[in-house]
C-alpha positions as CSV (number, residue, x, y, z in Angstrom):
1,M,43.2,50.4,92.5
2,S,41.2,50.1,89.4
3,R,37.5,50.9,89.5
4,P,34.8,49.2,87.3
5,S,34.5,50.8,83.9
6,A,31.3,52.1,82.4
7,R,30.0,49.1,80.4
8,E,29.2,49.4,76.8
9,D,25.7,47.9,77.3
10,D,24.9,50.8,79.7
11,L,25.7,53.4,77.0
12,A,22.4,53.2,75.2
13,G,20.3,53.6,78.3
14,A,22.5,56.3,79.7
15,A,22.5,58.2,76.4
16,E,18.7,58.2,76.3
17,V,18.6,59.7,79.9
18,F,21.2,62.3,79.2
19,A,19.6,63.3,75.9
20,A,16.2,63.7,77.7
21,L,17.9,65.8,80.4
22,G,19.8,67.9,77.8
23,D,16.8,70.1,77.1
24,E,16.4,73.1,79.4
25,T,12.6,72.7,79.7
26,R,12.8,69.0,80.6
27,L,15.6,69.6,83.1
28,A,13.4,72.2,84.7
29,L,10.5,69.8,84.9
30,V,12.7,67.2,86.6
31,A,13.9,69.9,89.0
32,R,10.3,70.9,89.8
33,L,9.3,67.2,90.4
34,C,12.4,66.9,92.7
35,R,11.4,69.9,94.7
36,G,7.7,69.6,94.7
37,G,7.0,65.8,94.5
38,S,4.0,64.5,92.5
39,Q,2.3,67.2,90.3
40,S,-0.4,67.5,87.7
41,I,0.1,69.0,84.2
42,T,-1.7,72.1,85.5
43,Q,0.8,72.5,88.3
44,L,3.8,71.8,86.1
45,T,2.6,74.3,83.5
46,A,2.0,77.1,86.1
47,G,4.6,79.8,85.4
48,A,6.1,78.0,82.5
49,A,7.0,79.9,79.3
50,V,5.6,77.1,77.2
51,T,2.1,75.7,76.6
52,R,0.5,72.9,78.4
53,Q,0.8,70.9,75.1
54,A,4.5,71.5,75.0
55,I,4.9,70.5,78.7
56,T,3.0,67.2,77.9
57,K,5.4,66.5,75.0
58,H,8.4,67.1,77.2
59,L,7.0,64.8,79.9
60,D,6.4,62.1,77.3
61,V,10.1,62.3,76.3
62,L,11.1,62.1,80.0
63,D,8.7,59.1,80.4
64,G,10.2,57.4,77.4
65,A,13.6,57.7,79.0
66,G,12.3,56.2,82.2
67,L,12.8,59.4,84.2
68,V,9.1,60.1,85.1
69,H,5.8,58.2,85.2
70,H,2.2,59.2,85.6
71,A,-1.0,57.9,87.0
72,R,-4.5,59.0,86.3
73,R,-6.4,60.5,89.3
74,G,-9.8,61.5,88.2
75,R,-9.5,63.7,85.2
76,E,-5.8,64.6,85.8
77,H,-2.5,62.8,85.1
78,I,-0.2,63.1,88.1
79,W,3.5,62.9,87.3
80,D,6.2,61.5,89.5
81,L,9.9,61.3,89.2
82,E,11.6,57.9,88.8
83,T,14.4,58.3,91.3
84,E,15.9,55.0,90.5
85,R,16.6,56.0,86.9
86,L,18.2,59.2,88.1
87,S,20.3,57.3,90.6
88,E,21.5,55.0,87.8
89,A,22.5,58.0,85.7
90,G,24.4,59.4,88.7
91,E,26.2,56.1,89.1
92,Y,27.1,56.1,85.5
93,L,28.6,59.6,85.8
94,D,30.5,58.4,89.0
95,Q,32.0,55.5,86.9
96,I,33.1,57.9,84.2
97,S,34.5,60.3,86.8
98,A,36.5,57.5,88.4
99,Q,37.8,56.4,85.0
100,W,39.0,60.0,84.4
101,D,40.6,60.1,87.8
102,D,42.5,56.9,87.1
103,A,43.6,58.1,83.7
104,I,44.8,61.5,85.2
105,S,46.6,59.6,88.0
106,R,48.4,57.4,85.4
107,L,49.3,60.4,83.3
108,K,50.7,62.2,86.4
109,N,52.8,59.2,87.4
110,F,54.1,58.8,83.8
111,V,55.1,62.5,83.6
112,E,56.7,62.4,87.0
113,V,58.7,59.3,86.2
114,D,59.7,60.7,82.8
115,H,60.8,64.0,84.4
116,E,62.9,62.1,87.1
117,E,64.6,60.0,84.4
118,Q,65.6,63.1,82.5
119,R,67.4,64.6,85.5
């Protein structure tokens, strides 16, 4: 059974998400937001090996990729994870994985048939 393929028009959006997640600091920020829910810059900076300014720049990249968003509460910006965007990225990876599974299955069948014919 053939599964749907990852569409070409999905590539640009997926590439932006994976590029944003490809940085260790940004991936750690996403993980913190996954574990701890909404957090301020102060909370996200606590214990980090980088400055508050660097954390803000990383959050801006994640925001640009649609992975996080923020709202102002008083003097602070509170950051939240965009779970829908992460789900879309997961679905994209699932599609690619299914394509690989299909390709490996076809290769296995080809090799087995070829081997049987040589006997």
